[in-house]
BAKOL-992922 format. One record per atom (N, C-alpha, C, O): residue in three letters; x, y, z negated; atom name. Coordinates in nm, 2 decimals. Layout:
BEGIN
<kolba->ALA, c1->X, c2->Y, c3->Z, paba->CA>
...
END
This chain:
BEGIN
<kolba->MET, c1->-5.58, c2->-3.33, c3->5.22, paba->N>
<kolba->MET, c1->-5.60, c2->-3.22, c3->5.13, paba->CA>
<kolba->MET, c1->-5.72, c2->-3.25, c3->5.04, paba->C>
<kolba->MET, c1->-5.83, c2->-3.27, c3->5.09, paba->O>
<kolba->THR, c1->-5.70, c2->-3.24, c3->4.91, paba->N>
<kolba->THR, c1->-5.81, c2->-3.27, c3->4.82, paba->CA>
<kolba->THR, c1->-5.92, c2->-3.17, c3->4.82, paba->C>
<kolba->THR, c1->-6.03, c2->-3.20, c3->4.79, paba->O>
<kolba->GLU, c1->-5.89, c2->-3.04, c3->4.86, paba->N>
<kolba->GLU, c1->-5.99, c2->-2.94, c3->4.86, paba->CA>
<kolba->GLU, c1->-6.10, c2->-2.98, c3->4.96, paba->C>
<kolba->GLU, c1->-6.22, c2->-2.94, c3->4.95, paba->O>
<kolba->ALA, c1->-6.07, c2->-3.05, c3->5.07, paba->N>
<kolba->ALA, c1->-6.16, c2->-3.08, c3->5.17, paba->CA>
<kolba->ALA, c1->-6.27, c2->-3.17, c3->5.12, paba->C>
<kolba->ALA, c1->-6.38, c2->-3.17, c3->5.18, paba->O>
<kolba->ILE, c1->-6.25, c2->-3.24, c3->5.02, paba->N>
<kolba->ILE, c1->-6.35, c2->-3.33, c3->4.96, paba->CA>
<kolba->ILE, c1->-6.41, c2->-3.28, c3->4.84, paba->C>
<kolba->ILE, c1->-6.48, c2->-3.35, c3->4.76, paba->O>
<kolba->GLY, c1->-6.39, c2->-3.15, c3->4.81, paba->N>
<kolba->GLY, c1->-6.46, c2->-3.08, c3->4.70, paba->CA>
<kolba->GLY, c1->-6.39, c2->-3.07, c3->4.57, paba->C>
<kolba->GLY, c1->-6.44, c2->-3.02, c3->4.47, paba->O>
<kolba->ILE, c1->-6.27, c2->-3.13, c3->4.57, paba->N>
<kolba->ILE, c1->-6.18, c2->-3.12, c3->4.45, paba->CA>
<kolba->ILE, c1->-6.08, c2->-3.00, c3->4.47, paba->C>
<kolba->ILE, c1->-6.00, c2->-3.01, c3->4.55, paba->O>
<kolba->LYS, c1->-6.10, c2->-2.90, c3->4.39, paba->N>
<kolba->LYS, c1->-6.01, c2->-2.78, c3->4.40, paba->CA>
<kolba->LYS, c1->-5.88, c2->-2.81, c3->4.34, paba->C>
<kolba->LYS, c1->-5.86, c2->-2.83, c3->4.22, paba->O>
<kolba->GLU, c1->-5.77, c2->-2.80, c3->4.42, paba->N>
<kolba->GLU, c1->-5.64, c2->-2.81, c3->4.38, paba->CA>
<kolba->GLU, c1->-5.59, c2->-2.68, c3->4.33, paba->C>
<kolba->GLU, c1->-5.60, c2->-2.58, c3->4.40, paba->O>
<kolba->LYS, c1->-5.53, c2->-2.68, c3->4.21, paba->N>
<kolba->LYS, c1->-5.48, c2->-2.55, c3->4.15, paba->CA>
<kolba->LYS, c1->-5.35, c2->-2.52, c3->4.22, paba->C>
<kolba->LYS, c1->-5.25, c2->-2.60, c3->4.22, paba->O>
<kolba->ILE, c1->-5.34, c2->-2.40, c3->4.27, paba->N>
<kolba->ILE, c1->-5.22, c2->-2.35, c3->4.34, paba->CA>
<kolba->ILE, c1->-5.17, c2->-2.23, c3->4.26, paba->C>
<kolba->ILE, c1->-5.26, c2->-2.14, c3->4.22, paba->O>
<kolba->SER, c1->-5.04, c2->-2.21, c3->4.25, paba->N>
<kolba->SER, c1->-4.99, c2->-2.09, c3->4.19, paba->CA>
<kolba->SER, c1->-4.90, c2->-2.03, c3->4.29, paba->C>
<kolba->SER, c1->-4.83, c2->-2.09, c3->4.37, paba->O>
<kolba->TYR, c1->-4.89, c2->-1.89, c3->4.28, paba->N>
<kolba->TYR, c1->-4.81, c2->-1.81, c3->4.38, paba->CA>
<kolba->TYR, c1->-4.70, c2->-1.74, c3->4.30, paba->C>
<kolba->TYR, c1->-4.72, c2->-1.69, c3->4.19, paba->O>
<kolba->ALA, c1->-4.59, c2->-1.72, c3->4.37, paba->N>
<kolba->ALA, c1->-4.47, c2->-1.65, c3->4.31, paba->CA>
<kolba->ALA, c1->-4.39, c2->-1.58, c3->4.42, paba->C>
<kolba->ALA, c1->-4.39, c2->-1.63, c3->4.53, paba->O>
<kolba->VAL, c1->-4.33, c2->-1.47, c3->4.39, paba->N>
<kolba->VAL, c1->-4.25, c2->-1.40, c3->4.48, paba->CA>
<kolba->VAL, c1->-4.12, c2->-1.48, c3->4.49, paba->C>
<kolba->VAL, c1->-4.06, c2->-1.52, c3->4.40, paba->O>
<kolba->THR, c1->-4.07, c2->-1.49, c3->4.62, paba->N>
<kolba->THR, c1->-3.94, c2->-1.55, c3->4.64, paba->CA>
<kolba->THR, c1->-3.83, c2->-1.45, c3->4.65, paba->C>
<kolba->THR, c1->-3.85, c2->-1.33, c3->4.67, paba->O>
<kolba->PRO, c1->-3.71, c2->-1.50, c3->4.62, paba->N>
<kolba->PRO, c1->-3.59, c2->-1.41, c3->4.62, paba->CA>
<kolba->PRO, c1->-3.58, c2->-1.34, c3->4.76, paba->C>
<kolba->PRO, c1->-3.63, c2->-1.38, c3->4.86, paba->O>
<kolba->ALA, c1->-3.51, c2->-1.22, c3->4.75, paba->N>
<kolba->ALA, c1->-3.49, c2->-1.14, c3->4.87, paba->CA>
<kolba->ALA, c1->-3.40, c2->-1.20, c3->4.97, paba->C>
<kolba->ALA, c1->-3.31, c2->-1.27, c3->4.93, paba->O>
<kolba->ARG, c1->-3.44, c2->-1.18, c3->5.09, paba->N>
<kolba->ARG, c1->-3.35, c2->-1.21, c3->5.20, paba->CA>
<kolba->ARG, c1->-3.30, c2->-1.08, c3->5.26, paba->C>
<kolba->ARG, c1->-3.38, c2->-0.98, c3->5.25, paba->O>
<kolba->TYR, c1->-3.18, c2->-1.07, c3->5.31, paba->N>
<kolba->TYR, c1->-3.13, c2->-0.94, c3->5.36, paba->CA>
<kolba->TYR, c1->-3.11, c2->-0.94, c3->5.51, paba->C>
<kolba->TYR, c1->-3.06, c2->-1.04, c3->5.56, paba->O>
<kolba->ASP, c1->-3.16, c2->-0.84, c3->5.57, paba->N>
<kolba->ASP, c1->-3.13, c2->-0.81, c3->5.71, paba->CA>
<kolba->ASP, c1->-2.99, c2->-0.79, c3->5.73, paba->C>
<kolba->ASP, c1->-2.93, c2->-0.69, c3->5.66, paba->O>
<kolba->ASN, c1->-2.92, c2->-0.86, c3->5.81, paba->N>
<kolba->ASN, c1->-2.77, c2->-0.84, c3->5.82, paba->CA>
<kolba->ASN, c1->-2.73, c2->-0.71, c3->5.87, paba->C>
<kolba->ASN, c1->-2.62, c2->-0.66, c3->5.83, paba->O>
<kolba->ASP, c1->-2.81, c2->-0.64, c3->5.96, paba->N>
<kolba->ASP, c1->-2.77, c2->-0.52, c3->6.02, paba->CA>
<kolba->ASP, c1->-2.79, c2->-0.40, c3->5.92, paba->C>
<kolba->ASP, c1->-2.71, c2->-0.31, c3->5.91, paba->O>
<kolba->GLU, c1->-2.91, c2->-0.40, c3->5.86, paba->N>
<kolba->GLU, c1->-2.95, c2->-0.28, c3->5.78, paba->CA>
<kolba->GLU, c1->-2.95, c2->-0.31, c3->5.63, paba->C>
<kolba->GLU, c1->-2.97, c2->-0.22, c3->5.55, paba->O>
<kolba->HIS, c1->-2.92, c2->-0.43, c3->5.59, paba->N>
<kolba->HIS, c1->-2.92, c2->-0.47, c3->5.45, paba->CA>
<kolba->HIS, c1->-3.04, c2->-0.43, c3->5.38, paba->C>
<kolba->HIS, c1->-3.04, c2->-0.38, c3->5.26, paba->O>
<kolba->ILE, c1->-3.16, c2->-0.46, c3->5.44, paba->N>
<kolba->ILE, c1->-3.29, c2->-0.44, c3->5.38, paba->CA>
<kolba->ILE, c1->-3.34, c2->-0.56, c3->5.31, paba->C>
<kolba->ILE, c1->-3.34, c2->-0.67, c3->5.38, paba->O>
<kolba->ALA, c1->-3.37, c2->-0.56, c3->5.18, paba->N>
<kolba->ALA, c1->-3.42, c2->-0.67, c3->5.11, paba->CA>
<kolba->ALA, c1->-3.57, c2->-0.70, c3->5.16, paba->C>
<kolba->ALA, c1->-3.65, c2->-0.61, c3->5.16, paba->O>
<kolba->GLU, c1->-3.60, c2->-0.82, c3->5.19, paba->N>
<kolba->GLU, c1->-3.74, c2->-0.86, c3->5.22, paba->CA>
<kolba->GLU, c1->-3.77, c2->-0.98, c3->5.13, paba->C>
<kolba->GLU, c1->-3.70, c2->-1.08, c3->5.12, paba->O>
<kolba->TYR, c1->-3.88, c2->-0.96, c3->5.06, paba->N>
<kolba->TYR, c1->-3.93, c2->-1.07, c3->4.97, paba->CA>
<kolba->TYR, c1->-4.04, c2->-1.15, c3->5.03, paba->C>
<kolba->TYR, c1->-4.11, c2->-1.10, c3->5.12, paba->O>
<kolba->GLY, c1->-4.06, c2->-1.27, c3->4.99, paba->N>
<kolba->GLY, c1->-4.16, c2->-1.36, c3->5.04, paba->CA>
<kolba->GLY, c1->-4.25, c2->-1.40, c3->4.92, paba->C>
<kolba->GLY, c1->-4.23, c2->-1.36, c3->4.81, paba->O>
<kolba->ILE, c1->-4.34, c2->-1.49, c3->4.96, paba->N>
<kolba->ILE, c1->-4.43, c2->-1.55, c3->4.86, paba->CA>
<kolba->ILE, c1->-4.44, c2->-1.70, c3->4.88, paba->C>
<kolba->ILE, c1->-4.45, c2->-1.75, c3->4.99, paba->O>
<kolba->ALA, c1->-4.44, c2->-1.78, c3->4.77, paba->N>
<kolba->ALA, c1->-4.44, c2->-1.92, c3->4.78, paba->CA>
<kolba->ALA, c1->-4.56, c2->-1.97, c3->4.70, paba->C>
<kolba->ALA, c1->-4.60, c2->-1.91, c3->4.60, paba->O>
<kolba->ALA, c1->-4.61, c2->-2.08, c3->4.74, paba->N>
<kolba->ALA, c1->-4.72, c2->-2.15, c3->4.67, paba->CA>
<kolba->ALA, c1->-4.67, c2->-2.28, c3->4.62, paba->C>
<kolba->ALA, c1->-4.60, c2->-2.35, c3->4.68, paba->O>
<kolba->TYR, c1->-4.72, c2->-2.31, c3->4.49, paba->N>
<kolba->TYR, c1->-4.68, c2->-2.43, c3->4.42, paba->CA>
<kolba->TYR, c1->-4.80, c2->-2.51, c3->4.38, paba->C>
<kolba->TYR, c1->-4.90, c2->-2.45, c3->4.34, paba->O>
<kolba->ASP, c1->-4.80, c2->-2.64, c3->4.38, paba->N>
<kolba->ASP, c1->-4.91, c2->-2.72, c3->4.34, paba->CA>
<kolba->ASP, c1->-4.90, c2->-2.74, c3->4.19, paba->C>
<kolba->ASP, c1->-4.81, c2->-2.69, c3->4.12, paba->O>
<kolba->GLN, c1->-4.99, c2->-2.82, c3->4.13, paba->N>
<kolba->GLN, c1->-5.00, c2->-2.85, c3->3.99, paba->CA>
<kolba->GLN, c1->-4.87, c2->-2.91, c3->3.93, paba->C>
<kolba->GLN, c1->-4.85, c2->-2.90, c3->3.81, paba->O>
<kolba->ASN, c1->-4.80, c2->-2.98, c3->4.01, paba->N>
<kolba->ASN, c1->-4.67, c2->-3.04, c3->3.97, paba->CA>
<kolba->ASN, c1->-4.55, c2->-2.95, c3->3.99, paba->C>
<kolba->ASN, c1->-4.44, c2->-3.00, c3->3.98, paba->O>
<kolba->ASN, c1->-4.58, c2->-2.83, c3->4.02, paba->N>
<kolba->ASN, c1->-4.47, c2->-2.73, c3->4.05, paba->CA>
<kolba->ASN, c1->-4.39, c2->-2.76, c3->4.17, paba->C>
<kolba->ASN, c1->-4.27, c2->-2.72, c3->4.18, paba->O>
<kolba->LYS, c1->-4.45, c2->-2.83, c3->4.26, paba->N>
<kolba->LYS, c1->-4.38, c2->-2.86, c3->4.39, paba->CA>
<kolba->LYS, c1->-4.42, c2->-2.76, c3->4.49, paba->C>
<kolba->LYS, c1->-4.54, c2->-2.72, c3->4.50, paba->O>
<kolba->GLN, c1->-4.32, c2->-2.70, c3->4.56, paba->N>
<kolba->GLN, c1->-4.35, c2->-2.60, c3->4.66, paba->CA>
<kolba->GLN, c1->-4.43, c2->-2.65, c3->4.77, paba->C>
<kolba->GLN, c1->-4.40, c2->-2.75, c3->4.84, paba->O>
<kolba->VAL, c1->-4.55, c2->-2.59, c3->4.80, paba->N>
<kolba->VAL, c1->-4.64, c2->-2.64, c3->4.90, paba->CA>
<kolba->VAL, c1->-4.60, c2->-2.57, c3->5.03, paba->C>
<kolba->VAL, c1->-4.60, c2->-2.63, c3->5.14, paba->O>
<kolba->PHE, c1->-4.58, c2->-2.44, c3->5.03, paba->N>
<kolba->PHE, c1->-4.53, c2->-2.36, c3->5.14, paba->CA>
<kolba->PHE, c1->-4.47, c2->-2.23, c3->5.10, paba->C>
<kolba->PHE, c1->-4.48, c2->-2.19, c3->4.98, paba->O>
<kolba->ILE, c1->-4.40, c2->-2.16, c3->5.19, paba->N>
<kolba->ILE, c1->-4.34, c2->-2.03, c3->5.16, paba->CA>
<kolba->ILE, c1->-4.36, c2->-1.94, c3->5.29, paba->C>
<kolba->ILE, c1->-4.36, c2->-1.99, c3->5.40, paba->O>
<kolba->ILE, c1->-4.39, c2->-1.82, c3->5.26, paba->N>
<kolba->ILE, c1->-4.40, c2->-1.72, c3->5.36, paba->CA>
<kolba->ILE, c1->-4.29, c2->-1.62, c3->5.34, paba->C>
<kolba->ILE, c1->-4.29, c2->-1.55, c3->5.24, paba->O>
<kolba->GLU, c1->-4.19, c2->-1.62, c3->5.42, paba->N>
<kolba->GLU, c1->-4.07, c2->-1.53, c3->5.40, paba->CA>
<kolba->GLU, c1->-4.09, c2->-1.40, c3->5.47, paba->C>
<kolba->GLU, c1->-4.17, c2->-1.38, c3->5.56, paba->O>
<kolba->ASN, c1->-4.00, c2->-1.30, c3->5.42, paba->N>
<kolba->ASN, c1->-3.99, c2->-1.17, c3->5.48, paba->CA>
<kolba->ASN, c1->-4.13, c2->-1.10, c3->5.49, paba->C>
<kolba->ASN, c1->-4.17, c2->-1.05, c3->5.60, paba->O>
<kolba->VAL, c1->-4.20, c2->-1.09, c3->5.38, paba->N>
<kolba->VAL, c1->-4.33, c2->-1.03, c3->5.38, paba->CA>
<kolba->VAL, c1->-4.31, c2->-0.87, c3->5.36, paba->C>
<kolba->VAL, c1->-4.38, c2->-0.80, c3->5.44, paba->O>
<kolba->THR, c1->-4.23, c2->-0.83, c3->5.27, paba->N>
<kolba->THR, c1->-4.22, c2->-0.69, c3->5.24, paba->CA>
<kolba->THR, c1->-4.09, c2->-0.66, c3->5.16, paba->C>
<kolba->THR, c1->-4.03, c2->-0.75, c3->5.10, paba->O>
<kolba->SER, c1->-4.05, c2->-0.54, c3->5.16, paba->N>
<kolba->SER, c1->-3.93, c2->-0.49, c3->5.08, paba->CA>
<kolba->SER, c1->-3.98, c2->-0.44, c3->4.95, paba->C>
<kolba->SER, c1->-3.90, c2->-0.41, c3->4.86, paba->O>
<kolba->ASP, c1->-4.11, c2->-0.43, c3->4.93, paba->N>
<kolba->ASP, c1->-4.17, c2->-0.38, c3->4.81, paba->CA>
<kolba->ASP, c1->-4.20, c2->-0.49, c3->4.71, paba->C>
<kolba->ASP, c1->-4.31, c2->-0.55, c3->4.71, paba->O>
<kolba->LYS, c1->-4.10, c2->-0.53, c3->4.63, paba->N>
<kolba->LYS, c1->-4.11, c2->-0.64, c3->4.54, paba->CA>
<kolba->LYS, c1->-4.22, c2->-0.62, c3->4.44, paba->C>
<kolba->LYS, c1->-4.30, c2->-0.72, c3->4.41, paba->O>
<kolba->ALA, c1->-4.24, c2->-0.50, c3->4.38, paba->N>
<kolba->ALA, c1->-4.34, c2->-0.48, c3->4.28, paba->CA>
<kolba->ALA, c1->-4.48, c2->-0.50, c3->4.34, paba->C>
<kolba->ALA, c1->-4.56, c2->-0.56, c3->4.27, paba->O>
<kolba->ALA, c1->-4.50, c2->-0.45, c3->4.46, paba->N>
<kolba->ALA, c1->-4.64, c2->-0.47, c3->4.52, paba->CA>
<kolba->ALA, c1->-4.66, c2->-0.61, c3->4.55, paba->C>
<kolba->ALA, c1->-4.78, c2->-0.66, c3->4.53, paba->O>
<kolba->LEU, c1->-4.56, c2->-0.69, c3->4.59, paba->N>
<kolba->LEU, c1->-4.58, c2->-0.83, c3->4.62, paba->CA>
<kolba->LEU, c1->-4.60, c2->-0.91, c3->4.49, paba->C>
<kolba->LEU, c1->-4.68, c2->-1.00, c3->4.49, paba->O>
<kolba->GLU, c1->-4.54, c2->-0.87, c3->4.38, paba->N>
<kolba->GLU, c1->-4.56, c2->-0.93, c3->4.25, paba->CA>
<kolba->GLU, c1->-4.71, c2->-0.91, c3->4.20, paba->C>
<kolba->GLU, c1->-4.77, c2->-1.00, c3->4.15, paba->O>
<kolba->LYS, c1->-4.76, c2->-0.79, c3->4.23, paba->N>
<kolba->LYS, c1->-4.90, c2->-0.76, c3->4.19, paba->CA>
<kolba->LYS, c1->-4.99, c2->-0.85, c3->4.27, paba->C>
<kolba->LYS, c1->-5.09, c2->-0.90, c3->4.22, paba->O>
<kolba->LEU, c1->-4.96, c2->-0.86, c3->4.40, paba->N>
<kolba->LEU, c1->-5.04, c2->-0.95, c3->4.49, paba->CA>
<kolba->LEU, c1->-5.04, c2->-1.09, c3->4.44, paba->C>
<kolba->LEU, c1->-5.14, c2->-1.16, c3->4.43, paba->O>
<kolba->ALA, c1->-4.92, c2->-1.14, c3->4.40, paba->N>
<kolba->ALA, c1->-4.91, c2->-1.28, c3->4.35, paba->CA>
<kolba->ALA, c1->-4.99, c2->-1.30, c3->4.23, paba->C>
<kolba->ALA, c1->-5.06, c2->-1.40, c3->4.21, paba->O>
<kolba->ASP, c1->-4.98, c2->-1.20, c3->4.14, paba->N>
<kolba->ASP, c1->-5.06, c2->-1.20, c3->4.01, paba->CA>
<kolba->ASP, c1->-5.21, c2->-1.21, c3->4.04, paba->C>
<kolba->ASP, c1->-5.28, c2->-1.28, c3->3.98, paba->O>
<kolba->ALA, c1->-5.25, c2->-1.12, c3->4.13, paba->N>
<kolba->ALA, c1->-5.39, c2->-1.12, c3->4.16, paba->CA>
<kolba->ALA, c1->-5.44, c2->-1.25, c3->4.22, paba->C>
<kolba->ALA, c1->-5.55, c2->-1.30, c3->4.19, paba->O>
<kolba->CYS, c1->-5.36, c2->-1.31, c3->4.31, paba->N>
<kolba->CYS, c1->-5.39, c2->-1.44, c3->4.36, paba->CA>
<kolba->CYS, c1->-5.40, c2->-1.55, c3->4.26, paba->C>
<kolba->CYS, c1->-5.49, c2->-1.63, c3->4.26, paba->O>
<kolba->ASN, c1->-5.31, c2->-1.55, c3->4.16, paba->N>
<kolba->ASN, c1->-5.31, c2->-1.64, c3->4.05, paba->CA>
<kolba->ASN, c1->-5.43, c2->-1.62, c3->3.96, paba->C>
<kolba->ASN, c1->-5.49, c2->-1.72, c3->3.92, paba->O>
<kolba->ASN, c1->-5.46, c2->-1.49, c3->3.93, paba->N>
<kolba->ASN, c1->-5.57, c2->-1.46, c3->3.84, paba->CA>
<kolba->ASN, c1->-5.70, c2->-1.50, c3->3.90, paba->C>
<kolba->ASN, c1->-5.79, c2->-1.54, c3->3.82, paba->O>
<kolba->SER, c1->-5.71, c2->-1.49, c3->4.03, paba->N>
<kolba->SER, c1->-5.84, c2->-1.52, c3->4.09, paba->CA>
<kolba->SER, c1->-5.84, c2->-1.67, c3->4.14, paba->C>
<kolba->SER, c1->-5.94, c2->-1.72, c3->4.20, paba->O>
<kolba->GLU, c1->-5.73, c2->-1.74, c3->4.11, paba->N>
<kolba->GLU, c1->-5.72, c2->-1.88, c3->4.15, paba->CA>
<kolba->GLU, c1->-5.75, c2->-1.90, c3->4.30, paba->C>
<kolba->GLU, c1->-5.83, c2->-1.99, c3->4.34, paba->O>
<kolba->LEU, c1->-5.68, c2->-1.81, c3->4.38, paba->N>
<kolba->LEU, c1->-5.70, c2->-1.81, c3->4.52, paba->CA>
<kolba->LEU, c1->-5.67, c2->-1.95, c3->4.58, paba->C>
<kolba->LEU, c1->-5.56, c2->-2.00, c3->4.56, paba->O>
<kolba->SER, c1->-5.75, c2->-2.00, c3->4.67, paba->N>
<kolba->SER, c1->-5.73, c2->-2.12, c3->4.74, paba->CA>
<kolba->SER, c1->-5.62, c2->-2.09, c3->4.85, paba->C>
<kolba->SER, c1->-5.61, c2->-1.98, c3->4.90, paba->O>
<kolba->GLN, c1->-5.54, c2->-2.19, c3->4.87, paba->N>
<kolba->GLN, c1->-5.43, c2->-2.17, c3->4.97, paba->CA>
<kolba->GLN, c1->-5.48, c2->-2.15, c3->5.11, paba->C>
<kolba->GLN, c1->-5.41, c2->-2.10, c3->5.20, paba->O>
<kolba->VAL, c1->-5.61, c2->-2.19, c3->5.14, paba->N>
<kolba->VAL, c1->-5.66, c2->-2.17, c3->5.27, paba->CA>
<kolba->VAL, c1->-5.68, c2->-2.02, c3->5.30, paba->C>
<kolba->VAL, c1->-5.69, c2->-1.98, c3->5.42, paba->O>
<kolba->HIS, c1->-5.68, c2->-1.93, c3->5.20, paba->N>
<kolba->HIS, c1->-5.70, c2->-1.79, c3->5.22, paba->CA>
<kolba->HIS, c1->-5.57, c2->-1.71, c3->5.22, paba->C>
<kolba->HIS, c1->-5.57, c2->-1.59, c3->5.25, paba->O>
<kolba->ILE, c1->-5.46, c2->-1.76, c3->5.18, paba->N>
<kolba->ILE, c1->-5.34, c2->-1.69, c3->5.15, paba->CA>
<kolba->ILE, c1->-5.29, c2->-1.62, c3->5.28, paba->C>
<kolba->ILE, c1->-5.24, c2->-1.50, c3->5.27, paba->O>
<kolba->PHE, c1->-5.30, c2->-1.68, c3->5.39, paba->N>
<kolba->PHE, c1->-5.24, c2->-1.62, c3->5.51, paba->CA>
<kolba->PHE, c1->-5.32, c2->-1.49, c3->5.55, paba->C>
<kolba->PHE, c1->-5.27, c2->-1.39, c3->5.59, paba->O>
<kolba->ASP, c1->-5.46, c2->-1.50, c3->5.53, paba->N>
<kolba->ASP, c1->-5.54, c2->-1.38, c3->5.56, paba->CA>
<kolba->ASP, c1->-5.50, c2->-1.27, c3->5.46, paba->C>
<kolba->ASP, c1->-5.49, c2->-1.15, c3->5.49, paba->O>
<kolba->ILE, c1->-5.48, c2->-1.31, c3->5.33, paba->N>
<kolba->ILE, c1->-5.45, c2->-1.21, c3->5.23, paba->CA>
<kolba->ILE, c1->-5.31, c2->-1.14, c3->5.26, paba->C>
<kolba->ILE, c1->-5.30, c2->-1.02, c3->5.25, paba->O>
<kolba->ILE, c1->-5.21, c2->-1.22, c3->5.30, paba->N>
<kolba->ILE, c1->-5.08, c2->-1.17, c3->5.34, paba->CA>
<kolba->ILE, c1->-5.09, c2->-1.08, c3->5.46, paba->C>
<kolba->ILE, c1->-5.03, c2->-0.97, c3->5.46, paba->O>
<kolba->CYS, c1->-5.17, c2->-1.11, c3->5.56, paba->N>
<kolba->CYS, c1->-5.19, c2->-1.03, c3->5.68, paba->CA>
<kolba->CYS, c1->-5.25, c2->-0.89, c3->5.64, paba->C>
<kolba->CYS, c1->-5.20, c2->-0.79, c3->5.68, paba->O>
<kolba->ASP, c1->-5.35, c2->-0.90, c3->5.55, paba->N>
<kolba->ASP, c1->-5.41, c2->-0.77, c3->5.50, paba->CA>
<kolba->ASP, c1->-5.31, c2->-0.69, c3->5.42, paba->C>
<kolba->ASP, c1->-5.31, c2->-0.57, c3->5.44, paba->O>
<kolba->PHE, c1->-5.23, c2->-0.75, c3->5.34, paba->N>
<kolba->PHE, c1->-5.13, c2->-0.69, c3->5.26, paba->CA>
<kolba->PHE, c1->-5.03, c2->-0.62, c3->5.35, paba->C>
<kolba->PHE, c1->-5.00, c2->-0.50, c3->5.33, paba->O>
<kolba->VAL, c1->-4.98, c2->-0.69, c3->5.45, paba->N>
<kolba->VAL, c1->-4.88, c2->-0.63, c3->5.54, paba->CA>
<kolba->VAL, c1->-4.94, c2->-0.51, c3->5.62, paba->C>
<kolba->VAL, c1->-4.87, c2->-0.41, c3->5.64, paba->O>
<kolba->GLU, c1->-5.06, c2->-0.53, c3->5.67, paba->N>
<kolba->GLU, c1->-5.12, c2->-0.42, c3->5.74, paba->CA>
<kolba->GLU, c1->-5.14, c2->-0.29, c3->5.65, paba->C>
<kolba->GLU, c1->-5.14, c2->-0.18, c3->5.71, paba->O>
<kolba->SER, c1->-5.16, c2->-0.31, c3->5.52, paba->N>
<kolba->SER, c1->-5.19, c2->-0.19, c3->5.44, paba->CA>
<kolba->SER, c1->-5.06, c2->-0.13, c3->5.38, paba->C>
<kolba->SER, c1->-5.07, c2->-0.03, c3->5.31, paba->O>
<kolba->HIS, c1->-4.94, c2->-0.19, c3->5.41, paba->N>
<kolba->HIS, c1->-4.82, c2->-0.14, c3->5.35, paba->CA>
<kolba->HIS, c1->-4.73, c2->-0.09, c3->5.46, paba->C>
<kolba->HIS, c1->-4.62, c2->-0.05, c3->5.43, paba->O>
END
């Protein structure tokens, strides 16, 4: 990981398409992280059914240039508050 040696790798975040619960047909959106070459670095699925709130979170992460090392804590805080 280049961040470990002091070079900050630019990561961008985006909401992933909805997945549906088979029993209740509830849409759940996730968030994915992409590197500078637009290669998916990781995805966190089934975060929330509130797409608009997750899009705001992804925008905030992008605007603040959030490091990928913090995204799991951010998602946990987001889930706890929704």
